[in-house]
C-alpha positions as CSV (number, residue, x, y, z in Angstrom):
1,A,6.6,-13.4,-2.1
2,G,5.4,-13.2,-5.7
3,Q,2.5,-10.9,-4.9
4,G,4.6,-7.8,-4.9
5,F,3.5,-6.7,-1.4
6,E,3.4,-7.5,2.3
7,L,0.7,-6.3,4.6
8,G,0.9,-5.9,8.3
9,G,-0.9,-4.3,11.2
10,P,-4.5,-4.7,12.4
11,V,-5.9,-4.1,8.9
12,G,-4.2,-7.2,7.7
13,D,-7.1,-9.2,9.2
14,R,-9.6,-7.4,7.0
15,K,-10.7,-8.7,3.7
16,I,-9.3,-6.8,0.7
17,L,-12.1,-6.0,-1.7
18,R,-9.9,-4.3,-4.3
19,R,-6.2,-4.1,-4.6
20,H,-3.9,-2.5,-7.1
21,L,-0.2,-3.1,-7.5
22,P,2.0,-0.3,-8.7
23,E,3.4,-0.4,-12.2
24,Y,7.1,-1.3,-12.4
25,P,8.3,1.5,-14.7
26,A,10.3,0.8,-17.8
27,W,13.1,3.2,-16.7
28,A,13.6,1.3,-13.5
29,E,13.5,-2.0,-15.3
30,E,16.2,-0.8,-17.8
31,K,18.4,0.2,-14.8
32,G,17.8,-3.1,-13.1
33,I,16.4,-1.3,-10.0
34,S,15.0,-3.4,-7.1
35,A,13.4,-1.3,-4.4
36,L,11.0,-1.5,-1.5
37,V,8.5,1.2,-0.4
38,K,7.0,0.8,3.1
39,I,3.9,2.9,3.8
40,Y,1.9,3.5,7.0
41,F,-1.8,4.1,6.2
42,T,-5.2,4.2,7.9
43,V,-8.5,2.9,6.6
44,R,-11.9,4.6,7.0
45,P,-14.9,2.6,8.3
46,D,-16.2,2.3,4.8
47,G,-13.0,0.5,3.8
48,S,-11.4,3.3,1.7
49,I,-7.8,4.5,2.3
50,R,-7.2,7.9,3.9
51,A,-5.0,10.3,2.0
52,S,-2.8,10.9,5.0
53,M,-0.5,7.9,4.3
54,R,3.1,8.2,5.3
55,I,6.2,6.7,3.8
56,L,8.2,4.8,6.4
57,R,10.8,3.6,4.1
58,S,11.5,5.3,0.8
59,S,12.7,3.4,-2.3
60,G,15.2,6.2,-2.9
61,Y,13.3,7.1,-6.0
62,A,10.5,9.7,-5.7
63,E,8.7,8.3,-8.7
64,L,8.5,4.8,-7.3
65,D,7.3,6.2,-3.9
66,T,4.5,8.1,-5.7
67,L,3.5,5.1,-7.8
68,A,3.2,3.0,-4.5
69,K,1.1,5.7,-2.8
70,E,-1.2,6.0,-5.9
71,A,-1.6,2.2,-6.0
72,L,-2.5,2.0,-2.3
73,S,-5.0,4.8,-2.6
74,A,-7.0,2.6,-5.0
75,W,-7.3,-0.2,-2.5
76,K,-10.6,-1.0,-0.7
77,F,-11.0,-3.1,2.4
78,S,-14.2,-4.6,3.8
79,P,-16.2,-2.0,5.8
80,T,-16.5,-2.2,9.6
81,D,-19.5,-1.8,11.8
82,A,-20.6,1.8,12.6
83,E,-19.9,1.2,16.3
84,S,-16.2,0.7,15.6
85,T,-15.8,4.0,13.8
86,A,-13.8,5.3,16.8
87,H,-11.3,2.6,16.1
88,T,-9.4,3.6,12.9
89,A,-7.8,0.5,11.4
90,W,-4.2,1.1,10.4
91,G,-1.7,-1.0,8.5
92,V,1.8,-1.0,7.0
93,I,2.2,-2.2,3.5
94,T,5.5,-2.9,1.7
95,F,5.4,-2.8,-2.1
96,K,8.3,-4.6,-3.9
97,F,9.6,-3.3,-7.1
98,T,11.6,-6.1,-8.5
99,L,12.5,-7.5,-11.9
100,A,10.3,-10.4,-12.9
């Protein structure tokens, strides 16, 4: 709690080199919206996020879902060995949009 996200799956063991949290938009704050966006994603051997992420649980607001996906695409995990390229690491991340 307090970080604005929860990370699960095999990729949770990898070091996060760069992380980016989605902006909490002013319109959502004005409406007092709290929402969760849960995204399934895979990580390339170089640590970057593949574009083929899938929303497992929508916030109910397309804009918040998009902000979460854009934030996740900027993440970078530690690279893996070349031998393990056949093993694509995957994870599930939940971003929390809540009033501070």
